[in-house]
N, C-alpha and C positions, 0 to 999 in steps of 0.2 A: 553620504546621503543625510540631509537634515530632516529629522522626523518632526511631525507637528506636536504641539503641546497636548493634543488630545491623546496621543499615544502614551505620553508620560503620566497624564492624569489617570488614564485607565490603569496603568501599571501601579500607580500609588494606591488606587482604590482596591485592587486585588491584594497587594502586599499588606495593606491595613487589615484586611479580613483574616489573613493568616496569623496575625500577631497573637491571638488568643489560642489558636490551635497548635501551631508549631512555627515559630518565626523562621526556621530554616526553609520551610516551604516557600515563603515569600522571597528569601534571598536567592534560592535556586531558580524560582520562577522568573524573577527579574533578569537574571543573567542569561537564562535559556531563551526567554522571549525576545530579548534584544539581540542575542547572538545571531539569530537567523537574519534579521534585518540589517545588522551592521557588518556581517562577515560573508554572507552567501548570496544576497540579492544584488544582481548587476543589471542596471537599466541600460539598454542599448539606445543608440541615437534615434531609432525609429519608434521608441516607446515600448518595444517588446522587452521581456524580462527573462534573464537567464539566472537560474538558481543553482549554485554549487551544492553538491550533496554534503560537502564538508571537506575532509582531508583528501578527497580525490577530486581533481580539477575537471569534473564533468557534471552534466545535469541528467539525472534519471527522471523519466516521466512520472514514475511512481513517487519517488522521494520528494520531488519538488511540490507535488500536490499536498502531501502530508505536511511538508515544511511550512506551508502558508495557511493551512486549514484553520488554525485558531484565530488568524487575523480576520477571518470572515465576520467575527463578532464586532470588529472595529470598522469594517468596510462600509457599513450603512451610515456611519457618522464621520468618516474620514475619507475624503476624496482621494488623497494620495495613496492610501492603502488599497482602496478599490481599484485605482488605476494600475497599481503594481500587480494585483491578482489578474485583472483583465489582460495586462501585458504578458503575463505568464501563460494564460490560456492561449493567446494568439501564438506565442512561441511554441508551445506544446503541439498545437495542431499543425503548424508549419513543419515541425520535425516529423510528425506522423505522415504528412503528405510526402515528405522526402523519402521515408522508409518506415512503413508501419511494423516491420519485423524488428526494428532496433529498439533497445531498451535505454540506451544512454548516448548522449550527444555532446559534441564540443561546442563552445561558444561561436567559433568560426571554423571554416573548413580548413583546419591546419594540420590534419592528419594525425592528431594525438590519439592515444588509446591503443586498442588491440588490432592494429592494422594487419598483423600476420595471421589472424584467424582465417580459416578456410570457409568463407562465406562471402556474400556480396557486400563487402565493405566499401565505404566512401570516406573521403577526408573529413566529412561532417560527423561521422559516426564514431563514438568512443567504443561502444560495444554493441554486438548484434545478437544477443541472446533473446530469443523470442519468448515473451511472457504475456499471457492474456491480460494480467492486471496492468501492464504498461499502457494498455489502450483503455481500460476501464477508468483509471484515475483521472485523466484529462476530461472525460465526459462528466464524471462526478464533480470536478471542480467547476466546470462551466455551469452545471445545473445549480450547484450550491451558491455560486456567485449571484445567479438570478434569484434564487429563493430568499437569500439574505439581504439583497439590496434592491431587487426589482430591475436591475440593470439588464439590458438586452443587446447592447451594441457589439458584444463579443459573439453574437450569433450571426456571423457574416459568411462570406463565401469560403473563407478558410475553414471555418467550423463545418460547414456543409460538406466540403470536399474531404475533410479529415474523417468525419463520421461515415461518409460513403466508403472510404478506404478501409475503415475499421470493420464495417458490416460485411463488405465483400471478402475481407481476409478471414473473418470468423466463419463465413459460409464455406470458403475453400477448405479451411482446417477442420470442418466437420468430417471430411474424408481426407486424411493426411496423405493418402497415396496420390492425390491430385496436387499436392503442394509443391511449389518451387523451392521451399526453404530447406536448407541443410546447414549444419554447423559442426565444425571440427576445430578444436584447438590442440596444438602440439603441447602437451602437458602431461605431467605425472599425476595430476590431481583429476581423478575420474569424474568428479562432480562438475568439472568445467567443460566437458565435451560430450557430444551425443554419440551413441554407438550406431552400428549399422551404416557406416559411411556418412554419419551426420544426420540420419533420419530418425534416430531414436528407436525405442523398443516397439514391438508390434502392438497394434491396437485394432479393435473392431469398430465399425461405424455404430454410433450410439445416439446421435442427435446432439451430444455435447461437442464442444470445440477443443481442439488439441492445443497443448502448450508444451514448448520445449523445456522451459525452465520454471523454477519456483520464484516467488518474490525474493528469496535469498540469493538469487542468481545461480543456484545449484540446479543441476538437471533433474528433471522428473524421473522417477522410477517407472511409474505408469502414467501415461501422458494426458489422461483426462484429470486435470487438477480440479478437484471438486469445489473448494472455496472460491477459486477464480471463476469457474463456470457460474457459481451462484452470484458472484459479483457482476458478471456479465448480464445475468437476468435482471438484476437491480438497475443497471445503467441503461439497458434496453428499455425498461419501463420508463426511465427518465426521458428517453428520446421520444417515446410515444407521447408523453405529457408535453414535451417541448415542440411537437410537430408543427403547430400553428405559429407559435411565437418565433421559432427558429426558421420558419419557412422551408421545412424539409419537403422535398418532392414526394408526391403521393406514392410513387412506385418504390421509393426508398422506405417509406413508412410501412408499406406492405411487407417488404423484406424483413424489416426490424421485427414486426409482429410475428411473422412465421418463424424467424430464427429464435426469438425469445421462447416461443411455445416448444420448439423442438429441443432446445437446450434443457428446459424445465422437465420435459418428458424423459429425457436421458438421465437427468439427476434422479428422478423418482424411480426409474427402472434399475439403475446400476449403483447409485451412491449410498443407498441405505442398506447397511449390513448389520451383522450381529457381533457384539464383543464377546469376550470369554464367558461372561455371565448370561449371555443370551439376550441382552438388551439391544434394541434397535438404536444404531448410532450412524453418524455420517462418516464414511470413509474419507481419508485425505486425498488419495489418488486411486483411480481405477483404470482398467484398460478395456473394459467391455468384454473381456474373455474370461472373466471370473476371478481375476487377480485384483487385490486391493491392499492398501496399507492403512493401518490404524495408528496414526500419529498426528502431529500438527507441527506447524512451523511458527516460530515467534514473530515472523514478519506479518504484514497485512497485505492481501487478504489471507485470513486463516479461518479455521473452523471456529476458534474462540471468538473471532470478530464478527460473526454472522449477524447478531442483533445490531451492532454498531454500524454495519454496512446497510442494514435495512432489509436483509433477506428473510429473517424470521424474528419472532419475539423472544425476549429473554426466557420466558416460561414455556416455550415450545418443548414438548417432552423429549423429542429426539435430540434437540440441541442440549437439553439438560443432561441427558445420558452421555452425550458426546463430551460435554464439559467435564463430567466426572471422570471419564476415561482419560482425557487430556491431562488432568491433574492427578494421575495415578501412575504406578510403575508399569502399567500395560503400555504406556507411551514411553518408548525408549529414550526420549529426550526430555523427560521430566526429572529434574534434579532437586535434591534437598540438601541443605548444608547449615553451617553455624549461623550465617547471617541472613539467609533468604532461601526460598524455594520458588521454582518456576520453570519456564520452558527454555531449553537450549536448542541447539541445531547442529546438524552435520557440518554446517558452514563455519562453526567456531569450535573451540576445544571442549573436551569432556569436562563436565561439572561447571561450565560457564552458562549463565542464564542471561536473558535479554531484557533490559529495561522497557523496550517497546511492548513486550508481552506482559510485563507487570502492569504497565499503564493500561493496556487493553483489558486485562483481567478486571481492573477497576471500572473501566468504561462500559463493561457489559454486565454489571451487577447493580441492583437497586439498593444493596446493603451499604448504607453510608459508613458504618463502622469498618467494613472491609475496605472501602475506598480510603479511609483514614489510615488504616494499617498499611496499605500498599504505598501511600504517599510517604509515610514514615520510613518504610523500607527503602524506597527510591532515594530519599535524601541521605539516608544512613549508609548507602552503598555507592556513593558517587566517587569514591577514591580520593576524597578531599579536594575535588576540582570544582564543585558546585555546578557541574555539567553532567549530562547523561552520556553513556557510552554505548557501543554496540552490544557488548556482553561483559560480564564480570564473574569471577570465581566465587561460588556460593560460600566458600570457606575463607576467602581473603579478597575483599572488594578492592584492595589496592592493585590487584592484578586484573587488568581489563583490556579489551580490544577497542581500538579506534579512539584516539584522544578527542576527536572533533567529529561528531555525528549529529547533524542538525535534525534529522528525522526523530531520533530518540528524544532530543531536547524538547521538541514541540509536542510530542505525545505526552510527556510529563506535564507540560503547560496545559494541554487539553484536559488532563485528569484534574488538575487543580481547579480549573474553571468549572468543570463538571461538578466537582464537590460543592461548589458554591452556587449551583443551579444555573450555570451559564452554558448552554449547549448550542451548537450550530444548528440552524433550522434545516430540515430536510423533508 
């Protein structure tokens, strides 16, 4: 794909700004920014766009949104970039119509991926781990494309049908006993399969909507995943705002408003708990039966990412208390080492932290010195590759997981742009 001169001009402008702060920021930024366009974006004959996650030959609804988000800053001035994002939105909503429970898809119906999983697979689906955020992110991208460019042609019949499928699924999953969804994988890794014959652990009806898996693609312990329900509230608000411009049917808008209210009531009733010091904090997962977890995941949506998502402000007192908990040893996945400290995951090895979470830590603080420190950490722990990875050892950054992980690359780019005052409009 031949990129326009505007892309390279924009790159040169950003790189020039980094020269006085840390030239390596600019070197890594340029490589990461171009890497997604040059290696993961595949334009189909009909103009739709397939975006590889990186070293896995499939497209995740979540990852693909995050992979193109920084390009929204270019979309208003570059028609090619705007068309790529619009083509991706169309493809995402086609996939959602195909199966709203699936999280990752093949470019064609070639039967690649986890076809042996015990769930309703099709040849188009790579993986069918149901995650709330897989449905939030495409709505977010469609909304942000509109807000940053004024473009509306992607609010078509595909979009309306996809939104209808999402809202109806979230309503069903408010009472998981009524759900058709089950998931079992033949595996020794417990995080990759659901208990109780694929239905997951027991939950009560709370108003929130159920999720089988986390953004890490690991199963939930308690199936009301709080940051994902909060993200759902945000994108449901987007849909209300878009009701007229997207020509959403009035009965659908009524469903959206009711669903949004019920999820928010559930969050307020069940997701605010106390930490060991007696501070009110957000739980990561709850079941409505009194059980909850105090942790966070380095993927997005996370509790750390709530201001970035637009759910609450950075100075919200419950968020601030939650943030302090996340970056303490009360969180079992907070690691400190010789080269860095940050958030790890059950998805990766002990003492390995995630660059995505380091970038998010910077994107959710107004402290510019902290942003600078995190950017230095990120470029000093790239393992000599000038790219970001899924995770790395806090005591040896040359040990990392995933050589090629586009989402992490673009989160780094977004933090660089944020440092220089360039934020995506929302």
